[in-house]
C-alpha positions in Angstrom: 0.0 0.0 0.0 1.3 3.5 -0.9 2.3 5.7 2.0 0.5 9.1 2.1 3.4 11.5 2.1 3.2 15.1 3.4 -0.2 16.7 3.1 0.7 18.7 6.3 0.4 15.8 8.7 -1.5 12.6 9.6 -3.1 14.6 12.5 -4.6 17.1 10.1 -5.7 14.4 7.6 -7.4 12.5 10.4 -9.7 15.4 11.3 -9.8 17.1 7.8 -8.0 20.3 6.7 -9.8 23.4 7.9 -11.4 25.9 5.6 -9.1 28.8 5.6 -10.3 31.9 7.4 -10.5 35.3 5.7 -7.3 37.2 5.0 -6.5 40.6 6.4 -9.0 43.0 4.7 -6.5 45.9 4.7 -4.7 48.1 7.1 -6.2 48.0 10.6 -5.4 48.9 14.2 -5.4 46.7 17.3 -4.2 46.7 20.9 -2.1 43.5 20.4 -1.0 42.0 17.1 0.3 38.4 17.2 2.3 37.0 14.3 1.7 33.2 14.0 -1.3 31.1 14.8 0.5 28.2 16.3 0.3 27.2 19.9 2.3 30.2 21.1 0.2 32.8 19.4 -3.1 31.1 20.2 -2.3 30.6 23.9 -1.1 34.2 24.2 -4.4 35.4 22.6 -6.4 33.1 24.9 -4.8 34.4 28.1 -4.9 38.0 26.9 -8.6 37.9 26.2 -9.3 36.1 29.5 -7.4 38.8 31.4 -8.7 41.8 29.4 -11.8 40.9 27.5 -12.1 44.3 25.8 -8.6 44.1 24.3 -8.5 44.1 20.5 -6.3 41.1 19.7 -5.4 40.2 16.2 -3.6 37.0 15.0 -1.9 36.9 11.6 -1.2 33.6 10.0 0.4 32.8 6.6 -1.6 29.5 6.0 -4.0 28.4 8.7 -4.0 28.0 12.5 -1.9 25.0 13.5 -0.3 24.7 10.1 3.3 24.5 11.3 4.9 22.5 14.2 1.8 22.9 16.3 -0.2 20.6 14.0 2.7 18.2 13.1 4.5 17.3 16.3 4.7 14.0 18.2 2.0 15.0 20.7 4.2 15.2 23.8 2.8 17.7 26.3 5.9 17.3 28.6 7.4 19.3 31.5 10.9 19.6 30.0 12.9 22.8 30.5 14.2 23.3 27.0 18.0 23.2 27.1 18.1 21.8 30.6 18.0 23.3 34.1 21.7 23.5 34.6 22.2 26.5 32.2 20.2 28.7 34.6 22.0 27.7 37.8 24.9 30.1 37.6 22.8 33.1 36.5 19.7 32.7 38.6 20.4 30.2 41.4 18.8 27.0 42.6 15.5 28.4 43.8 14.8 30.1 40.5 15.5 26.8 38.6 13.2 24.8 41.0 10.5 27.4 40.4 10.9 27.0 36.7 10.6 23.2 36.9 7.5 23.5 39.1 6.0 25.9 36.5 6.6 23.4 33.8 5.0 20.6 35.9 2.0 22.8 36.4 1.8 23.7 32.7 1.1 20.1 31.7 -1.9 20.1 34.1 -2.9 23.6 32.8 -3.2 22.3 29.2 -5.2 19.4 30.4 -7.4 21.7 32.5 -8.1 24.3 29.7 -8.9 21.6 27.2 -11.5 20.1 29.6 -12.9 23.5 30.6 -13.2 24.7 27.0 -14.5 21.3 25.7 -11.5 20.8 23.4 -11.5 17.1 22.5 -7.8 16.4 21.7 -7.3 12.8 22.8 -5.5 14.1 25.9 -4.4 11.5 28.4 -1.8 12.0 31.1 0.4 8.9 31.1 3.8 10.2 31.8 7.1 10.1 29.8 8.8 6.7 29.3 12.4 6.7 27.9 14.1 3.4 27.1 17.7 2.3 26.9 18.7 -0.6 24.6 22.5 -0.4 24.4 25.0 -0.5 27.3 26.1 3.1 26.6 22.5 4.2 26.6 21.9 2.4 29.9 24.9 4.1 31.4 23.6 7.5 30.4 20.1 6.6 31.7 21.5 5.7 35.1 23.5 8.9 35.3 20.5 10.9 34.3 18.3 9.2 37.0 21.0 9.9 39.6 21.2 13.6 38.6 17.4 14.0 38.5 17.1 12.6 42.0 18.6 15.8 43.4 15.9 18.0 41.8 12.5 18.7 43.5 9.7 18.1 41.1 11.7 15.9 38.6 10.0 12.7 39.9 12.0 10.4 37.7 11.7 6.6 38.4 14.3 4.1 37.2 12.8 0.8 35.9 14.6 -2.5 35.5 14.4 -4.4 32.2 11.5 -6.6 33.3 9.7 -3.5 34.8 10.2 -1.6 31.6 9.0 -4.5 29.4 5.9 -4.9 31.6 4.9 -1.3 30.6 6.1 -1.0 27.0 7.8 -4.1 25.5 10.6 -2.6 23.5 12.8 -5.3 22.1 16.1 -5.9 23.9 15.5 -3.0 26.4 17.9 -2.9 29.2 15.8 -0.6 31.3 13.9 2.7 31.2 12.9 5.8 33.1 9.4 7.1 33.7 8.2 10.4 35.1 4.5 11.4 35.4 4.5 15.0 34.1 3.6 14.3 30.4 0.3 14.0 28.5 -0.3 12.5 25.1 -2.3 14.7 22.8 -3.5 14.9 19.2 -1.8 18.2 18.3 -4.0 19.2 15.4 -7.2 18.6 17.4 -5.7 20.8 20.2 -4.7 23.6 17.7 -8.0 23.5 15.9 -10.0 23.5 19.1 -7.9 26.3 20.7 -8.3 28.5 17.6 -12.1 28.1 17.7 -12.1 29.0 21.4 -10.0 32.2 21.0 -12.2 33.2 18.0 -15.3 32.8 20.2 -13.6 35.1 22.8 -13.4 37.8 20.2 -9.9 37.3 18.8 -9.7 38.0 15.0 -7.6 35.4 13.2 -6.6 36.4 9.7 -5.3 33.5 7.7 -3.6 33.4 4.2 -1.8 36.6 5.2 2.0 36.8 4.9 4.0 38.9 7.3 7.1 40.4 5.7 8.4 42.7 8.4 7.8 43.4 12.1 8.9 46.7 13.6 7.9 48.8 16.6 4.2 49.7 16.3 3.4 47.9 13.1 3.4 44.7 11.2 3.8 44.7 7.4 1.8 42.1 5.5 0.9 41.5 1.8 -2.6 42.9 2.5 -1.8 46.0 4.5 -0.3 47.2 7.8 -1.5 46.2 11.3 -0.7 49.0 13.8 -0.6 48.0 17.4 1.3 49.2 20.5 2.1 45.6 21.4 3.3 43.0 18.8 4.3 39.4 19.5 6.4 37.3 17.2 5.3 33.7 17.6 6.7 32.2 14.4 8.9 29.4 15.8 10.5 27.4 12.9 9.3 29.9 10.3 11.1 32.8 12.0 13.8 32.8 9.4 11.3 34.0 6.8 10.8 37.3 8.7 13.1 40.2 7.5 15.9 40.7 10.0 15.4 37.4 11.7 17.1 35.0 9.3 19.8 33.9 11.8 17.7 34.1 15.0 16.5 30.5 15.2 17.6 27.6 13.0 14.6 25.7 11.4 15.3 22.1 12.4 13.5 19.4 10.4 11.8 16.5 12.2 9.8 13.7 10.6 7.2 11.2 11.6 5.4 8.0 10.3 2.2 6.4 11.6 1.1 2.8 11.3 -2.3 1.5 10.4 -4.4 0.7 13.5 -2.9 -2.4 15.2 -5.1 -5.3 16.2 -5.6 -6.4 19.9 -3.3 -9.4 19.6 -0.4 -7.1 18.6 -1.1 -4.7 21.5 -1.2 -7.8 23.8 2.5 -8.3 22.9 3.6 -4.7 23.1 1.6 -3.6 26.1 1.6 0.2 26.2 -1.7 0.5 27.9 -0.9 3.6 30.0 -0.8 6.3 27.3 2.9 7.0 28.0 4.9 8.9 25.5 7.9 6.9 24.4 11.5 8.1 23.8 15.0 6.7 24.1 18.6 7.5 25.1 20.1 7.5 21.7 22.0 10.7 20.5 19.7 11.0 17.4 16.7 10.2 19.5 13.2 9.0 18.6 9.8 9.9 20.0 6.5 8.1 19.8 3.0 7.7 21.1 0.2 5.2 21.0 -2.6 7.1 19.3 -6.2 7.1 20.5 -7.2 4.9 17.6 -4.4 2.3 18.4 -1.7 3.3 15.9 2.0 3.9 16.6 3.1 7.4 15.7 6.9 7.3 15.5 9.3 10.2 14.8 12.9 11.3 14.6 15.3 13.4 12.7 15.4 12.9 8.9 17.2 15.6 7.0 17.8 17.9 9.9 18.5 21.2 8.1 18.1 22.7 4.7 20.6 25.1 3.3 19.8 28.8 3.9 17.2 28.0 6.6 14.7 26.9 4.0 11.5 25.5 5.4 9.3 22.8 3.9 5.8 23.6 2.7 3.4 20.8 3.2 5.5 18.1 5.1 6.8 16.1 2.1 9.3 13.6 3.5 12.3 11.9 1.7 11.9 8.2 1.1 15.1 7.3 2.9 13.8 9.0 6.0 10.6 7.0 5.8 12.6 3.8 5.5 14.9 4.6 8.4 12.0 5.4 10.7 10.2 2.3 9.6 13.3 0.2 10.3 13.7 1.7 13.8 10.0 1.2 14.6 10.3 -2.5 13.6 13.4 -2.9 15.7 11.6 -1.5 18.7 8.4 -3.6 18.1 8.9 -6.8 16.1 5.2 -7.6 16.8 4.3 -4.7 14.6 6.8 -5.6 11.8 4.0 -6.5 9.4 2.0 -3.3 10.0 1.5 -1.0 7.1 2.8 2.6 7.3 -0.2 4.8 6.5 1.4 8.3 6.5 4.7 10.1 6.7 5.2 13.8 7.2 7.8 16.4 8.4 7.9 19.8 10.0 10.3 22.4 11.3 11.0 23.5 14.9 12.9 26.5 16.1 16.4 26.0 17.5 18.3 28.9 19.2 22.1 28.9 19.1 22.3 27.6 22.7 19.3 25.2 22.2 17.3 26.8 25.0 13.9 28.5 24.5 13.5 32.2 25.1 10.7 34.7 25.7 10.6 38.4 26.2 8.9 41.7 25.8 10.5 45.1 25.4 8.1 47.8 26.8 10.1 50.6 25.0 9.4 49.1 21.6 6.3 47.1 22.3 7.9 44.0 20.7 7.6 40.6 22.2 8.6 37.1 21.2 8.7 33.5 22.4 10.0 30.3 20.9 13.0 28.2 20.2 11.4 25.2 21.8 13.6 22.6 20.2 10.7 20.1 20.1 9.3 20.6 23.6 6.7 23.2 22.6 3.4 21.5 23.2 3.6 22.4 26.9 6.1 25.2 26.8 3.9 27.3 24.5 1.2 27.4 27.1 3.7 28.7 29.7 4.8 31.2 27.0 1.3 32.3 26.3 0.5 33.0 30.0 3.8 34.8 30.5 3.4 36.9 27.3 0.0 38.0 28.5 1.5 39.1 31.8 4.4 40.9 30.1 2.1 42.7 27.6 -0.2 43.8 30.4 2.9 45.0 32.4 2.2 42.6 35.3 5.0 41.6 37.6 4.2 37.9 38.4 5.9 34.7 39.3 5.9 33.8 35.6 7.5 37.0 34.4 10.3 36.4 36.9 11.2 32.9 35.6 14.8 32.6 34.4 14.0 32.2 30.7 12.3 35.6 30.4 14.4 38.2 28.7 17.3 36.0 28.0 19.5 37.0 25.1 21.0 34.4 22.7 23.6 35.1 20.0 22.6 34.5 16.4 23.5 31.5 14.3 26.5 31.6 12.0 26.0 32.7 8.4 26.0 30.2 5.6 27.8 28.0 4.6 29.0 27.7 8.2 25.5 27.0 9.6 24.8 24.2 7.1 28.2 22.6 7.5 28.0 22.8 11.3 24.6 21.1 11.5 25.6 18.4 9.0 28.7 17.7 11.0 26.8 17.6 14.3 24.3 15.1 13.2 26.8 13.0 11.3 28.8 12.7 14.6 25.7 11.8 16.6 24.8 9.1 14.1 28.3 7.7 14.2 28.1 7.7 18.0 24.9 5.7 17.9 26.4 3.2 15.4 29.4 2.7 17.7 27.2 2.2 20.7 24.9 -0.2 18.9 28.0 -2.2 18.0 28.7 -2.7 21.7 30.6 0.3 23.0 29.8 0.4 26.7 30.3 4.1 27.3 29.2 7.2 25.4 31.2 7.6 22.2 33.7 10.5 22.3 32.5 11.8 18.9 29.1 12.6 20.6 30.8 14.7 23.3 32.6 16.6 20.5 29.3 17.2 18.8 27.8 18.5 22.0 30.5 21.1 22.3 30.1 22.2 18.7 26.3 22.4 18.9 26.2 24.4 22.1 24.0 21.7 23.8 
């Protein structure tokens, strides 16, 4: 059977592509203009209107709400601090980092709460995050990770033996796993579509099919006119490179997914996976997966990680070799599903700052705000960003606005061809490290540590 390739994502094909909303009718004025109708922009609009119902909030979107990473991701609503806690220790101290982690834990529950309160049916189920080790080197990293996490309040990471891991999710040849409770599985397109409808009902105007060409203090230039507003939020994530003056701000990293046909009960009896856990591993070029609400396996990882000149894909078309490599890995994980057809493959871009840690900020002197660079952890982090942006725009001093990621400055990526060469070298090194470790190396391959240094991880 032929694999459906691209067409935005399986998630969107499952529920049907939306009818595009009207484009910007011409130059207008607003109180807050938001560029990008992904999760960041939609959550910011939601919390702004909840806090100040009479605010004129406008969202501008090039295609349709949820078109980018928000409607293509793996559906992990997880509590990860993008880039890790340790980078904030020196600058902000332990208490601030613990507060940040607690805020992320709470954010997972906040997404679940809002979806229920607003009747957004997005297949949300909180089953935690399960990460498996299946080589000796991965097992060593897993144990070191668990030991380090044990010192952090709110991390709540549990170490599982091989039999304990197999009893939850039967990954072939697993040597053990970790599990932590602060993660929910979601259907991201359902969440994006539902959230867009909710903010529209609150009075937010979403203009789709509208290309933003430039953002400056007080105004947003589009192909249909100018939106003037005292507060403007850039929420463009992996598509930020398309905005004038932002070409080197965040690198658009490509990630790809496949999804199987629905698997029969006898296959699930062998695999297990009855707790709605999200599934990852301890490889350097890591994978991510979920058991969908209709009993498929959605399985993702890096394909072609970066396109020269920060080019971004259009509708998720995925190279055949990427489909094949993800299929091979899925079958290695789950021999019981080796005969399952692959129904759909797709790709999307996520934003990567030069230090691989998300940022958020708002400059009261210019009225310009931003959030993004989630490096794949955005399903939850966008909600925290939306709440924080609402507080910043409304000039509120809150616990959220004092979190250590707020206002952090990051240097830009190198110009081409250095950017392309660097990313290619980094991922070639990580793949080489995974091959060495799969061949039996008991400790982390040195080439992976070199790649960490180059990448800024």
